[in-house]
LORORO-195612 format. One line per field, with one value per residue (C-alpha): x, y, z; residue number from 1. Coordinates in Angstrom, 3 decimals. Layout:
BEGIN
c1: X,...;
c2: Y,...;
c3: Z,...;
num: NUM,...;
This chain:
BEGIN
c1: -46.554,-46.705,-47.399,-49.139,-49.200,-51.023,-50.621,-53.985,-54.249,-52.009,-50.408,-49.872,-48.875,-45.812,-44.743,-41.175,-41.834,-42.441,-39.508,-37.041,-33.808,-32.851,-30.680,-33.026,-31.524,-28.278,-24.972,-24.085,-21.163,-21.544,-21.703,-19.978,-17.564,-14.576,-15.269,-14.989,-11.762,-9.822,-10.849,-12.949,-16.100,-16.380,-17.538,-19.023,-15.759,-13.921,-15.330,-13.061,-15.249,-13.281,-12.519,-13.234,-13.061,-12.829,-15.141,-14.241,-17.328,-17.012,-18.320,-20.099,-17.684,-20.718,-23.655,-26.431,-26.666,-26.151,-23.435,-22.655,-19.878,-17.321,-14.361,-12.211,-10.236,-6.947,-6.034,-9.734,-11.898,-14.999,-16.680,-20.201,-22.524,-25.701,-29.101,-29.978,-27.346,-29.264,-28.545,-28.801,-29.295,-32.674,-34.432,-34.992,-38.288,-39.090,-39.585,-38.994,-35.484,-34.539,-34.687,-32.088,-30.126,-26.487,-26.877,-28.748,-26.517,-28.562,-25.472,-21.523,-20.359,-23.070,-22.123,-22.375,-20.087,-18.107,-14.964,-14.022,-10.236,-8.596,-7.186,-8.643,-5.371,-5.824,-9.597,-8.790,-6.321,-8.477,-11.205,-9.069,-7.992,-11.085,-12.341,-16.009,-17.780,-20.419,-23.367,-23.626,-26.725,-27.108,-29.109,-29.621,-27.569,-28.262,-31.446,-31.752,-31.671,-35.065,-38.565,-39.479,-42.311,-44.545,-46.141,-49.930,-49.991,-46.690,-48.093,-50.303,-51.773,-53.762,-55.034,-53.229,-49.694,-48.986,-51.590,-49.941,-46.800,-47.760,-49.750,-47.129,-45.080,-41.806,-41.254,-38.325,-37.917,-34.940,-33.237,-30.889,-29.037,-27.480,-25.224,-25.510,-24.170,-22.943,-23.168,-19.361,-20.001,-16.579,-17.088,-17.147,-20.247,-19.340,-20.827,-19.460,-22.385,-22.249,-24.614,-25.250,-27.577,-30.432,-29.771,-28.066,-26.249,-25.168,-23.112,-23.129,-23.580,-27.522,-29.279,-32.916,-32.623,-36.337,-36.592,-33.315,-34.145,-37.343,-35.370,-32.329,-34.663,-36.600,-33.416,-32.077,-35.318,-35.291,-37.942,-36.839,-36.995,-33.827,-31.966,-30.170,-28.623,-26.073,-25.255,-24.197,-21.697,-22.204,-19.535,-22.258,-24.862,-26.523,-29.008,-26.655,-27.180,-30.994,-31.369,-29.444,-26.525,-24.912,-22.127,-24.698,-26.407,-22.944,-21.548,-24.576,-24.779,-20.901,-20.916,-23.787,-22.123,-18.556,-19.789,-17.510,-17.986,-17.405,-16.493,-17.313,-16.013,-16.752,-13.669,-14.264,-14.702,-17.262,-19.156,-19.400,-20.754,-23.178,-24.452,-27.322,-26.378,-28.662,-29.841,-28.943,-31.662,-32.848,-35.114,-36.956,-38.176,-41.209,-42.083,-44.512,-44.866,-46.531,-44.751,-44.404,-43.212,-46.558,-46.188,-48.940,-47.338,-45.120,-43.749,-41.439,-40.335,-38.115,-36.419,-34.720,-33.627,-33.358,-32.795,-36.206,-38.444,-36.983,-39.840,-37.987,-37.394,-35.805,-38.753,-37.246,-40.330,-41.192,-41.266,-42.266,-46.220,-46.265,-43.176,-44.460,-48.010,-49.117,-52.461,-51.444,-48.870,-47.660,-45.607,-44.197,-42.228,-40.498,-38.249,-35.719,-35.277,-31.580,-28.835,-26.713,-25.828,-29.238,-30.445,-31.777,-31.968,-28.910,-29.386,-32.452,-33.682,-35.813,-35.356,-31.733,-31.341,-34.913,-34.955,-31.432,-32.576,-35.788,-34.323,-31.754,-34.686,-36.226,-33.040,-33.059,-36.428,-35.898,-33.121,-35.549,-37.964,-35.518,-36.734,-34.520,-34.130,-35.103,-38.466,-39.592,-39.501,-41.333,-44.199,-44.813,-45.091,-48.440,-50.842,-51.981,-50.706,-51.618,-54.189,-55.244,-55.748,-54.381,-52.815,-49.036,-48.266,-45.727,-44.160,-41.227,-39.471,-40.311,-38.617,-35.642,-35.385,-35.679,-33.456,-30.861,-30.808,-30.209,-27.410,-25.582,-25.519,-27.609,-28.126,-24.650,-25.223,-24.288,-25.742,-23.727,-20.099,-19.646,-17.245,-13.586,-11.156,-7.773,-8.627,-11.438,-15.198,-17.104,-20.953,-23.559,-26.325,-29.323,-31.799,-34.652,-34.392,-37.373,-37.892,-41.033,-41.247,-42.656,-42.939,-42.540,-43.813,-41.342,-40.575,-38.413,-38.227,-36.549,-35.755,-35.111,-32.884,-33.244,-29.989,-31.667,-29.906,-31.683,-31.049,-32.652,-33.138,-34.073,-33.003,-32.417,-28.990,-26.542,-24.725,-23.106,-25.881,-25.914,-28.420,-27.086,-26.780,-30.236,-32.104,-29.807,-31.242,-34.696,-34.778,-32.578,-35.001,-38.161,-36.659,-34.755,-31.483,-28.094,-27.168,-24.125,-26.921,-28.460,-26.897,-28.546,-27.895,-28.828,-28.417,-29.451,-32.633,-33.398,-34.282,-37.824,-38.107,-37.603,-37.969,-34.225,-31.914,-33.330,-35.372,-34.590,-37.308,-35.175,-34.444,-38.191,-39.735,-37.252,-37.301,-40.820,-40.702,-38.121,-39.974,-43.360,-41.550,-40.105,-43.435,-44.740,-42.208,-43.045,-46.660,-44.941,-43.003,-46.053,-47.846,-45.075,-44.636,-48.718,-49.400,-50.887,-48.294,-48.965,-48.020,-44.747,-41.335,-38.359,-34.626,-31.315,-32.249,-34.867,-38.451,-40.175,-44.438,-45.453,-42.740,-41.671,-38.086,-36.422,-33.741,-35.321,-33.215,-34.774,-37.878,-37.451,-37.620,-37.094,-36.388,-39.364,-39.809,-41.686,-42.485,-43.191,-44.972,-45.446,-47.502,-48.139,-51.612,-54.120,-51.950,-49.832,-52.914,-54.571,-51.563,-48.663,-45.684,-42.361,-39.044,-38.112,-34.768,-32.700,-28.945,-26.750,-23.167,-20.383,-17.896,-15.123,-14.523,-11.356,-11.619,-8.904,-9.086,-12.816,-11.849,-14.538,-13.884,-16.796,-15.818,-18.724,-21.945,-24.975,-27.446,-31.071,-32.926,-36.505,-37.020,-39.440,-37.860,-33.890,-33.010,-29.162,-27.904,-24.328,-25.362,-28.192,-25.432,-23.051,-25.869,-26.409,-22.714,-22.580,-25.684,-24.230,-20.920,-22.926,-24.481,-21.116,-20.016,-23.000,-22.482,-18.825,-17.352,-19.253,-20.330,-20.471,-19.541,-20.632,-19.052,-21.526,-20.931,-21.512,-22.712,-20.066,-19.104,-15.846,-15.489,-15.705,-13.411,-12.361,-9.398,-11.909,-15.134,-14.607,-16.134,-15.059,-11.901,-11.004,-9.668,-12.852,-15.101,-15.144,-16.443,-19.911,-22.557,-25.722,-28.593,-31.831,-35.122,-37.400,-40.121,-42.616,-44.492,-47.517,-48.651,-45.833,-46.115,-45.132,-41.335,-42.505,-39.272,-39.017,-36.415,-33.033,-30.246,-31.336,-32.853,-29.133,-28.704,-31.778,-30.851,-27.392,-25.903,-28.100,-27.071,-23.611,-24.351,-26.755,-23.774,-21.385,-23.952,-24.042,-20.043,-19.391,-22.676,-22.250,-25.078,-24.434,-27.175,-25.215,-24.058,-21.099,-19.892,-16.439,-13.784,-14.030,-17.453,-16.925,-14.310,-16.817,-19.249,-17.120,-15.509,-19.167;
c2: 53.957,55.042,53.076,55.156,54.083,56.291,54.448,54.673,51.478,48.608,46.096,43.062,40.818,42.481,41.274,41.325,38.540,36.514,37.418,34.837,36.861,36.835,39.987,42.413,42.718,40.952,42.746,43.793,45.948,49.812,49.853,53.066,52.129,51.591,54.765,56.762,54.950,55.419,58.918,58.791,59.714,63.753,65.697,69.017,71.047,68.716,69.559,71.657,73.222,75.565,78.983,78.096,81.430,80.950,82.882,83.382,84.574,87.574,87.533,89.803,90.955,92.436,90.405,92.825,96.154,97.272,97.027,100.742,100.368,97.874,98.781,97.556,94.275,94.812,91.619,90.612,90.235,91.469,91.812,91.064,92.504,91.659,92.134,88.359,86.948,85.102,85.640,81.961,78.735,77.443,75.130,71.643,70.825,74.584,75.737,79.539,81.014,82.070,85.764,87.889,91.281,91.177,94.882,93.736,91.727,89.136,87.450,87.520,85.434,85.972,85.984,89.578,89.504,87.307,88.038,86.558,85.889,83.916,81.799,80.606,82.143,85.477,85.483,84.664,87.398,89.827,88.866,89.176,92.652,94.052,96.994,97.165,99.639,98.735,100.508,97.977,97.481,95.813,92.690,89.752,86.749,84.943,82.611,82.959,86.629,87.055,86.572,83.460,82.924,80.163,78.885,77.547,74.778,73.419,73.430,70.604,69.427,66.623,66.283,67.822,67.440,69.713,67.631,64.146,65.617,66.200,63.043,60.821,58.575,59.358,62.490,64.092,67.551,68.661,70.641,69.586,71.838,70.617,72.803,73.487,70.789,71.236,68.541,69.092,66.870,65.606,67.243,71.378,73.029,73.899,74.928,75.333,77.242,77.723,79.682,78.744,81.619,81.497,78.158,77.563,74.277,74.252,71.231,71.384,69.341,68.809,66.251,67.130,68.125,68.771,71.538,72.900,73.435,75.392,77.406,78.341,79.400,81.705,83.113,84.206,85.046,82.563,79.733,76.085,75.019,77.117,75.239,72.173,70.767,68.176,66.268,62.601,62.264,64.038,63.722,63.679,65.772,65.080,67.830,70.580,70.236,69.768,73.302,75.795,77.959,80.947,79.100,78.446,81.345,83.351,81.051,81.553,85.427,85.558,83.308,85.308,88.522,87.461,85.342,82.281,79.308,80.164,77.684,79.011,76.202,77.324,76.841,74.558,77.726,79.009,75.859,76.144,79.584,79.111,75.638,75.295,74.334,72.556,74.790,74.779,73.693,74.127,71.044,70.762,67.166,66.373,62.826,61.203,57.402,55.578,53.216,50.213,52.494,53.318,56.693,59.165,62.310,63.469,66.938,67.991,71.716,72.729,76.521,76.633,79.488,80.740,84.085,86.030,85.365,81.764,79.292,76.017,75.379,72.092,69.784,68.613,67.267,65.132,61.700,62.463,62.350,58.618,56.797,56.265,56.195,58.649,59.908,63.649,65.440,68.664,69.833,73.437,74.765,77.913,79.817,82.547,84.956,86.020,86.800,83.531,81.610,79.992,77.116,74.039,70.395,68.372,64.411,63.346,66.901,66.401,62.986,63.533,65.863,65.318,61.504,61.446,64.063,61.954,58.811,60.288,61.608,58.152,56.696,59.100,58.107,54.515,55.053,57.287,54.661,51.973,50.092,48.452,51.062,48.519,47.511,51.031,51.170,48.185,48.705,52.268,51.019,52.424,50.048,52.727,56.380,58.130,61.236,59.590,55.994,55.508,52.253,52.048,50.731,48.600,48.893,46.665,48.847,45.868,43.180,45.678,45.977,42.518,41.488,44.140,43.342,39.597,40.310,42.838,41.209,43.351,40.953,41.545,45.373,46.430,49.162,52.479,52.823,49.076,48.047,49.240,48.368,49.846,53.762,53.088,52.838,50.661,51.150,50.018,52.443,51.859,53.915,53.498,54.695,56.241,58.082,59.363,57.776,59.138,58.427,61.431,61.655,60.171,59.242,57.261,55.828,52.488,51.456,47.836,47.615,44.800,43.070,42.564,45.356,47.794,51.712,53.415,57.498,59.163,62.722,60.940,61.650,59.249,60.958,57.984,56.075,53.760,54.711,53.708,50.087,49.830,51.044,49.006,45.783,46.603,46.926,43.629,41.905,42.784,42.381,39.015,40.487,40.712,43.616,44.072,44.154,47.466,50.814,53.422,56.985,59.742,63.151,65.080,67.253,66.452,63.031,62.309,64.128,61.470,62.233,63.305,62.363,63.513,62.769,58.898,58.585,58.270,54.987,53.728,56.491,56.812,52.789,52.437,54.592,52.370,49.234,50.745,51.507,47.599,46.556,48.361,47.056,43.319,43.748,44.633,41.553,39.410,40.930,39.871,36.296,35.925,35.321,37.028,39.235,36.879,33.730,35.294,34.707,36.530,35.033,35.291,36.860,34.038,34.708,31.803,31.267,27.919,25.268,27.300,29.211,31.345,34.273,37.742,39.241,36.988,37.954,41.330,43.087,46.735,48.486,48.730,51.884,52.132,55.138,54.912,57.594,57.144,59.520,59.206,58.742,58.186,55.951,58.909,59.902,56.567,55.078,56.441,55.703,55.058,53.132,51.505,50.390,50.366,51.276,50.131,50.884,50.354,52.959,53.367,56.576,57.458,58.184,61.171,62.590,62.533,60.692,58.588,55.868,54.017,50.281,48.801,49.786,47.557,48.757,46.995,48.417,47.698,49.632,47.201,45.256,45.840,46.559,46.090,44.518,45.881,49.785,49.319,48.488,51.020,53.707,52.336,52.528,55.880,56.967,55.410,57.311,60.439,59.613,59.466,62.565,64.454,62.685,63.170,65.833,67.862,71.590,74.438,77.385,80.676,84.054,85.499,89.264,88.606,85.517,84.253,80.618,80.014,76.320,76.711,74.034,70.294,71.319,72.960,71.297,67.794,64.777,61.042,59.994,56.345,56.183,57.290,54.596,51.177,48.177,48.679,45.669,46.295,43.755,44.216,42.536,41.107,43.483,44.015,47.168,46.818,50.330,51.952,50.610,47.786,47.539,47.010,49.123,52.160,54.987,53.866,56.433,58.647,55.712,55.089,58.519,58.907,57.814,56.564,59.488,58.738,55.128,56.648,59.082,56.730,54.448,56.972,58.041,53.833,53.863,56.929,58.265,61.530,62.794,65.587,67.609,70.129,68.199,67.062,65.095,66.386,65.650,68.825,68.182,64.517,65.670,68.326,65.730,63.397,65.927,66.805;
c3: 285.697,289.213,292.394,295.097,298.616,301.510,304.684,306.283,307.737,309.020,306.514,308.425,305.850,304.152,300.967,301.641,303.860,300.862,298.693,297.547,297.144,300.572,300.927,302.627,306.120,305.782,306.725,303.151,303.137,301.761,298.011,297.948,300.258,298.033,296.340,299.774,300.989,297.805,297.566,294.525,296.147,295.118,298.127,298.148,298.213,295.739,292.212,290.231,287.338,285.074,286.152,289.662,291.888,295.908,298.499,302.311,304.459,306.720,310.060,312.302,315.586,317.534,319.038,317.530,315.613,312.391,309.768,308.675,305.926,304.674,303.223,300.175,300.216,297.982,296.162,296.023,292.857,294.985,298.311,298.012,300.703,298.980,300.930,300.049,302.247,305.122,308.761,309.813,308.424,307.439,309.608,308.339,305.974,305.482,302.003,302.504,302.827,306.195,306.950,304.929,304.949,306.528,307.483,310.596,312.960,315.216,316.820,316.758,314.197,311.708,307.982,306.809,303.438,301.161,299.644,296.436,295.014,292.694,295.343,298.674,300.228,298.751,299.446,303.219,303.539,301.975,304.280,307.324,306.299,305.730,307.681,309.142,311.051,313.113,315.439,318.140,320.615,323.989,323.605,325.930,325.596,328.791,328.591,332.379,332.174,329.978,330.609,328.255,325.767,326.409,323.498,324.273,321.904,323.829,327.283,328.546,331.923,333.261,336.746,339.481,339.808,343.035,344.958,343.725,344.929,348.400,348.364,347.411,349.425,347.360,345.241,343.079,342.241,340.863,338.093,335.607,333.227,329.583,327.514,323.859,321.402,317.917,315.231,314.238,310.985,309.454,306.429,306.968,305.027,301.393,298.359,294.836,292.663,288.730,286.374,282.828,281.641,284.088,285.413,288.417,289.728,293.452,294.617,298.471,301.474,302.052,304.096,302.281,298.414,297.962,300.568,300.346,296.813,297.572,300.467,298.032,295.135,297.487,299.304,295.518,294.010,291.371,290.642,291.919,288.031,287.635,290.369,290.449,293.667,293.803,296.950,295.948,298.978,302.125,304.780,307.792,308.729,312.486,311.420,310.581,306.914,306.992,305.323,303.358,304.996,304.080,302.059,299.172,299.081,299.043,296.593,294.287,294.481,293.810,290.843,289.095,289.730,288.596,286.026,287.031,289.314,292.898,296.009,299.534,302.345,305.751,308.332,311.512,313.386,310.880,311.073,314.687,314.232,311.515,311.531,314.044,317.782,320.065,322.421,325.966,328.469,331.795,333.062,336.357,336.666,339.521,339.880,342.449,343.036,345.651,348.229,345.810,342.880,340.755,339.110,340.229,339.030,336.464,335.579,333.032,332.523,329.962,329.043,325.930,323.830,320.167,318.147,317.872,315.294,314.625,314.985,315.849,319.749,320.728,321.810,324.879,326.102,323.191,324.503,328.285,327.471,326.431,327.993,331.283,332.952,335.427,336.238,337.098,334.428,333.404,330.672,330.510,327.310,327.703,324.999,325.729,322.824,322.955,320.580,320.457,317.139,315.956,317.400,315.612,314.868,316.275,316.099,317.850,318.479,321.784,323.252,323.099,326.090,327.179,327.483,329.129,331.552,332.581,332.904,335.356,337.195,337.147,338.332,341.451,342.075,342.182,344.692,347.075,346.734,347.347,344.400,341.662,338.726,336.288,338.106,338.511,334.708,334.259,336.559,334.914,331.013,329.729,327.815,325.775,325.011,328.280,327.877,324.498,324.992,321.457,320.824,320.173,316.855,318.616,321.965,323.073,326.194,328.320,326.340,325.775,329.856,330.367,327.606,328.401,332.096,331.341,328.587,331.006,334.161,336.043,338.707,339.600,340.450,343.732,346.140,345.765,346.675,347.638,345.076,344.962,342.350,343.555,343.419,340.986,342.034,339.706,338.823,336.696,334.935,332.981,331.360,328.755,325.326,323.290,319.976,317.930,314.560,311.516,307.724,305.226,301.726,299.410,295.741,293.733,290.163,289.262,285.793,284.770,281.944,279.088,280.304,283.904,285.627,287.616,288.353,291.314,291.065,293.946,295.399,298.573,300.384,302.096,304.851,305.851,306.997,304.333,302.056,298.800,300.353,301.727,298.753,296.523,298.936,298.807,294.999,294.758,296.919,295.530,291.810,292.553,291.705,293.257,294.927,292.440,289.657,291.278,290.584,293.026,292.062,294.793,295.517,292.528,292.602,289.264,290.705,292.188,295.580,298.442,302.279,302.535,305.373,309.091,311.844,311.540,308.896,305.783,305.275,305.783,303.996,300.814,300.946,300.918,297.696,296.303,297.033,295.433,292.299,292.413,293.095,289.965,287.774,289.312,287.900,284.262,284.675,285.776,282.548,280.189,282.148,281.519,285.158,288.187,290.207,293.378,291.382,290.187,291.826,291.009,292.200,291.174,287.557,287.170,286.629,287.648,287.199,288.373,287.230,284.597,285.061,282.516,283.048,283.438,280.525,278.399,278.798,278.676,275.208,276.638,279.712,282.283,284.406,287.671,289.888,293.518,295.816,299.567,301.610,305.394,306.133,309.081,310.973,311.924,314.078,314.850,316.592,318.537,316.516,318.503,318.747,321.962,323.536,326.792,327.288,329.852,331.018,333.456,334.759,336.566,338.783,340.179,343.921,343.643,340.426,339.484,336.239,334.434,332.367,330.523,330.840,328.580,327.083,325.810,323.748,322.882,320.390,318.762,315.389,313.492,310.446,310.263,306.879,307.262,310.067,309.582,308.977,311.642,314.168,313.049,313.468,316.866,317.874,316.600,318.487,322.085,321.454,320.830,324.307,325.893,324.715,326.009,329.484,330.016,327.443,325.112,325.858,323.448,325.953,325.200,326.531,328.960,328.022,324.133,323.516,321.124,321.167,322.938,322.395,318.245,317.103,318.016,320.084,322.609,321.905,322.943,321.231,322.268,320.769,320.381,323.510,325.524,323.494,325.477,323.851,322.685,322.290,320.161,320.023,318.140,319.297,316.237,315.457,312.697,312.827,310.419,310.698,309.275,305.865,303.836,305.110,308.776,309.288,311.525,312.127,314.178,313.667,316.539,318.966,320.011,321.216,323.304,327.053,326.310,328.629,331.273,331.762,332.149,334.792,336.432,336.558,337.918,340.977,341.619,341.499,343.745,345.203,343.140,341.276,338.419,337.187,335.288,332.269,331.507,334.244,334.187,336.407,338.671,339.160,340.367,342.864,344.194,344.493,346.289,348.746,349.855;
num: 1,2,3,4,5,6,7,8,9,10,11,12,13,14,15,16,17,18,19,20,21,22,23,24,25,26,27,28,29,30,31,32,33,34,35,36,37,38,39,40,41,42,43,44,45,46,47,48,49,50,51,52,53,54,55,56,57,58,59,60,61,62,63,64,65,66,67,68,69,70,71,72,73,74,75,76,77,78,79,80,81,82,83,84,85,86,87,88,89,90,91,92,93,94,95,96,97,98,99,100,101,102,103,104,105,106,107,108,109,110,111,112,113,114,115,116,117,118,119,120,121,122,123,124,125,126,127,128,129,130,131,132,133,134,135,136,137,138,139,140,141,142,143,144,145,146,147,148,149,150,151,152,153,154,155,156,157,158,159,160,161,162,163,164,165,166,167,168,169,170,171,172,173,174,175,176,177,178,179,180,181,182,183,184,185,186,187,188,189,190,191,192,193,194,195,196,197,198,199,200,201,202,203,204,205,206,207,208,209,210,211,212,213,214,215,216,217,218,219,220,221,222,223,224,225,226,227,228,229,230,231,232,233,234,235,236,237,238,239,240,241,242,243,244,245,246,247,248,249,250,251,252,253,254,255,256,257,258,259,260,261,262,263,264,265,266,267,268,269,270,271,272,273,274,275,276,277,278,279,280,281,282,283,284,285,286,287,288,289,290,291,292,293,294,295,296,297,298,299,300,301,302,303,304,305,306,307,308,309,310,311,312,313,314,315,316,317,318,319,320,321,322,323,324,325,326,327,328,329,330,331,332,333,334,335,336,337,338,339,340,341,342,343,344,345,346,347,348,349,350,351,352,353,354,355,356,357,358,359,360,361,362,363,364,365,366,367,368,369,370,371,372,373,374,375,376,377,378,379,380,381,382,383,384,385,386,387,388,389,390,391,392,393,394,395,396,397,398,399,400,401,402,403,404,405,406,407,408,409,410,411,412,413,414,415,416,417,418,419,420,421,422,423,424,425,426,427,428,429,430,431,432,433,434,435,436,437,438,439,440,441,442,443,444,445,446,447,448,449,450,451,452,453,454,455,456,457,458,459,460,461,462,463,464,465,466,467,468,469,470,471,472,473,474,475,476,477,478,479,480,481,482,483,484,485,486,487,488,489,490,491,492,493,494,495,496,497,498,499,500,501,502,503,504,505,506,507,508,509,510,511,512,513,514,515,516,517,518,519,520,521,522,523,524,525,526,527,528,529,530,531,532,533,534,535,536,537,538,539,540,541,542,543,544,545,546,547,548,549,550,551,552,553,554,555,556,557,558,559,560,561,562,563,564,565,566,567,568,569,570,571,572,573,574,575,576,577,578,579,580,581,582,583,584,585,586,587,588,589,590,591,592,593,594,595,596,597,598,599,600,601,602,603,604,605,606,607,608,609,610,611,612,613,614,615,616,617,618,619,620,621,622,623,624,625,626,627,628,629,630,631,632,633,634,635,636,637,638,639,640,641,642,643,644,645,646,647,648,649,650,651,652,653,654,655,656,657,658,659,660,661,662,663,664,665,666,667,668,669,670,671,672,673,674,675,676,677,678,679,680,681,682,683,684,685,686,687,688,689,690,691,692,693,694,695,696,697,698,699,700,701,702,703,704,705,706,707,708,709,710,711,712,713,714,715,716,717,718,719,720,721,722,723,724;
């Protein structure tokens, strides 16, 4: 039996509030942790089917044009230049394969062929020796050098912003630039493909199996029911594994042609070239306010880039319309069609860079108006969504700001450049955190065995976020079992299709489908016990009805199965759903070298019910570290001549290391959002990024008076500002 829920109305009384097991929300350690730390968790490239061959991708050496010929490769079994090879990675949640045809080159580094040999070394040597001739053409690679598109649906305006700017007591009109970013997940993209007759099995690093299955089947020209995807363990994704990439398509084509399983693993440099980059942005922020800090005008103009024909564009202004109130507002979204590598989702697309820049602008306006930055934010929080007057499903920004100010010691903050410790300027900064929230359709199956053990099955993935553990806790809580009595099976497309891991919707969406499956089993247990479901208590493997208690396994005579099916409903439209928080940073800036050291950070977050205190905190720590990298070190640099990526490995693309990351403190606000289903839980993973970098940049200004509007804030930019 399937228990189905379409979330059309709030659910004020969550059944989980009345469960007796007491494991949900607790800091349970990851169930798969021992497998990972002992090397027994098998990642995509670690399977070893009999007869395995090795493939190496060949990349284009021109920014655009045609491949005219590809020579022979001594030592290789095959050089495959199949027209089905895709030109760039698929976007998340798409159901069709990306544009194919390796003859047409769209950007330097595009995969155009795969060389297969008995060993990886032989395949790599053959690929490097390959002679390729091209017909190159001149194409734009600079987003500032082309006339951008302005999609009508992405523009909005209310009132007269220009007039508001003229009449305001205080205004701000500045431009910020953010560079491209990469996900740089720990596990490189990899795939192993194996055919059995007309059935294909692909083991790869995927975040969303259901849609990736549709994409890969479409790319290969086969039916989805001929394809099985396996991704039981994924070493990070951050958006880069939301859809299929060249590795899985090439491996599948090669395996079919050669009649043996084929592995294709991208090098780190290939990952930088072929996985999605976050688009660089140019953002113009205009703000107008009264003498007492009330915003009267908000303008946010964003220029992003992508390849011609690719539908995705970084949703930079996604949170701007509803974060703060102002009568006059204008949103402008422009897309430059250029020939750099494909842009797509990188963790917290939109708000990661949009909220960061906007929160820097709010800090600058606060200084212009001589108003405390926290007070400026507090006095501009809307009661309902501006423009639509929709109610918020919940709203905790004010509480997050006040709680953070108290915990961080904001009252000790001094004016700009007034605190010096030796050769270090010390400063504090603040930023609001905001991220849209949504539910995604999700299914799960739960089997309660006759011995009282439960099995959870869903194609949901665990990309290091704790899905195994959280889904196990939900099942354990609902069925009254210890967590170690629940086996969670994930990452297999033969299982019911879940939401997948992306957009911070995974835990709440897939978790709700697991809860629904367990709720269906509870109704079956109640029938066996001869009571109403409302009178049933399940705890510690016992079934209690009234004053009678007996072991669950004594009641069961056969296994029970429940299926859960969640669908988003009317609450997606009737209320504005979002998660909220605040970021706080203290930095030291060296007055001679421009070096910035972050001394401490605090994040205060409201994300509905916290499903696991430990994994939730880990997500926030990772997000805050992401923000630190965005503010100080991370930049994907492109050669202005041909658009190729210059910083294409972890030696040149500087992610924060241990020495860069200070003590991080995370605090959760108690919140229960009734509009997001029975779990009352919302997304969290990406909220920790949104605004974290702004708190650091604002702290830099407070420390030394330097505003950096071209990220990241590297020492050369700080020194230049100090000299000015």
